[in-house]
C-alpha positions in Angstrom: 0.1 -0.5 -0.4 3.0 2.7 1.2 4.8 1.4 -3.0 0.7 2.6 -4.5 1.1 5.6 -3.1 4.3 6.8 -3.2 4.1 5.8 -6.9 0.5 7.6 -7.0 2.6 10.6 -5.7 5.7 10.3 -8.1 3.8 10.3 -11.2 1.4 13.0 -9.7 4.2 15.5 -8.9 6.3 14.3 -12.6 2.9 15.4 -14.6 2.7 18.3 -12.6 6.6 19.4 -13.9 5.8 18.9 -17.5 3.3 21.2 -17.1 5.5 23.6 -16.1 8.2 22.6 -18.6 5.1 22.9 -21.3 4.6 26.9 -19.4 8.1 27.4 -20.1 9.1 26.8 -22.8 5.7 28.3 -24.1 6.7 31.4 -22.4 10.5 31.5 -23.3 9.3 30.7 -27.4 7.9 33.6 -27.1 10.0 35.8 -25.3 12.1 38.5 -27.5 15.1 38.0 -25.7 18.0 35.8 -25.9 18.0 33.7 -23.3 20.6 31.6 -22.4 20.9 29.2 -19.3 23.8 26.5 -17.8 25.8 25.0 -15.4 28.4 27.4 -13.6 31.0 25.0 -12.6 31.6 23.7 -15.7 30.8 27.4 -17.4 28.8 25.2 -20.1 25.5 26.2 -21.8 22.3 24.1 -21.6 20.2 26.3 -23.1 20.0 28.7 -25.4 16.4 30.5 -26.6 15.3 29.5 -30.3 15.2 33.7 -30.4 19.0 33.7 -30.9 18.6 33.1 -34.0 16.6 36.1 -35.0 19.1 38.0 -33.2 21.8 36.3 -34.6 21.2 35.0 -37.2 22.2 31.1 -35.6 20.1 28.3 -35.3 20.8 27.8 -31.0 22.3 24.2 -31.9 25.3 26.2 -34.5 25.6 28.5 -30.6 28.3 27.9 -28.7 28.2 25.6 -25.8 30.7 27.4 -23.3 29.8 31.1 -22.5 33.8 31.7 -22.5 33.0 32.0 -26.0 29.9 34.0 -26.3 31.8 36.8 -26.3 33.1 36.4 -30.4 29.1 36.8 -30.8 28.8 40.2 -29.6 30.0 43.8 -30.9 33.3 45.0 -29.8 31.5 48.1 -28.2 28.8 46.1 -25.7 30.2 45.9 -22.2 
């Protein structure tokens, strides 16, 4: 019985997380700006919003996956 209850709670939480992720993806798709996410411990970019293609002319899959390489994409006058 306890195992069944735990499995039901896990399934409910997984569904909630899935709904939250879908909402976040919708919001990011509509955000007119560049959104990056990554890991500070490895300096790895783990997410690039689709609007990057509009702003930079490159598909998210073609962008660098290391934060230190992003400075190559910015205009020299940008801070």
